[in-house]
N, C-alpha and C positions, 0 to 999 in steps of 0.2 A: 661529139653532139653537144650543141649547146643550145640554148633560149634563141639567140640571135639568127641561127640557121634556121631552126623550126620556123621563126617567125617568118623571115623572107620567103622560105620555101612556100607557107601557106600562103602568102600574098601572090606569089606566081601561081599556085594552084589555082585560087580563085580566078584570078585574072584570065587565064586559058580555059577555064570552064565554058563549056556549051550550055550548061544549067543556067548559069549566071551571064548568059551574053546579054540580058537585059540592064546589066550595071556595066556601064563605062568603065574601062581599064583605068581611068585617071581618078574614078570615084571610088576605088579599092586602095587603101593608103594605110599606112602605119602612122599611128598618133601617138603623142606623148600623154595625151589626157581623152578620155572620153566624149567630153564636150567640147574638144576642139576638132573642128574639120577647115582642110584647106580653104582660102579663099578660092572663088571659082568652083567648088563642088556643089553638083547638082545631085537631085535624088533618083531613084534610091542609090543610097551610098553603104559601103561599109569599111569600118574603120578597124584595125589590128594593133592591140596594145598587149605590151607583156604583161605578165601575171606574176604570181609568187613561185617561188623555186623552192622545191624540196628536196634535199639527200639524203639518202640513207648508205650506211655499210655495215657488214658484217665485223664487227671486231675482233673475231677470231682469225679471219681469212685476210682483212685487209689492213694495212698500215692506218695510223690515227688520221694521215694528212689525205687519204683516198676516199672516194665514193664507188659504189658497183652500181648503184640505182640512183635515178633522178626522176623526179617528176615535174615537168614545166606547165605551166598556167597560161592560156593565150586567152584572152578576150576579144571576142567579136562583136562590134557594137553594128547594129543594122539600124540605118537612118532613112526617115521617108518624109516626106512633106507632109505638113499637117493639113488637113482639109476637112470641111465637115462631114460629120457623119461615120460610119464604121469602115468605109473604104480603106483609109491608112492601117487599120486595124487587118481585118479580112479581106480587104481586095474586092474587086468585082470582075465577073466575067462578060457582062453586057453594058451597054454596045459594045464597050472596048476592053480587054483584058488590062487590068491594072494588078500589079502585085501587092498585096498588104504585108505590112511587116512579119506576120504570122507564116506567110508563104515564102517570103526571102529567109526568114531564119530554117524553114524546112530545106530550103535549097542549099545553104551554107552548110547544114548537117549532113547532107548527102556527098556534097563534094569532099569534105573534110575526113568523112568516114570512109569513103571510097579510095582517098590517096594517101592516107597515112601511113600505110604499110609499105608505101614507096620512099620514104623518107630514111634515109640510111641512118641504122641507130634506134630508130623507135621501134619498140616490142607492142606499144598498148595504146589505145586511144578511147577516151570516153567523154561523154558531154557530161560535166558537172552540176552547171546549174544555170538557169537561166530566170533573167530578172522581169520583172514586171515593166510594162511600155511606159516610158516617162515623156512628158513633154518638154522642151528645151529648146532655148533660142533667146533672141533678142528683140527688140522693137520692130526692126526690121525684118528678120526672119525667124519663123517658128518651125521645129520639126519634132518628130517623134522618133524615139529611140528606144530600142530594147539590148539589153547585154546579155551574151551567152559565153559561158565560161567550159573550154576544152582543156583536159589534162593529155599531154604526152609523156608517156612512160619512156626512158631510156635505161637501157642497162650497159653500163661501161664494159668494153671486152677485156 
């Protein structure tokens, strides 16, 4: 099990989730940088980025060139269109339902937590951190983003 496989599996899980059916599959993407979104992206969107990797080994049981446990960090960046008022952050329920960035984070958490045990080799999952919402963009387009960190623990057989 490696970070590449976990990242691809998470993307597939998010795309196949009925919980996130309001996010188009083309708007769930892997990105090299959290401030780069693909051309043509509409909101809401979810970017996935590789994070740090940590390897551990038992020096008594394992040779120096092997690891027996790893932790892979995945960043999920939630993007919503910036508009006036509180809606981008907390959403709205009337007259139409609009998911805010906090709603989307809750939905992503639920999907990832329910699916992690199906990833071969993954032993544990936890939410590490959630940054504050930030405004990002250019003169032509401005959006709100929030980054969440997830840790996947893998034990090598």
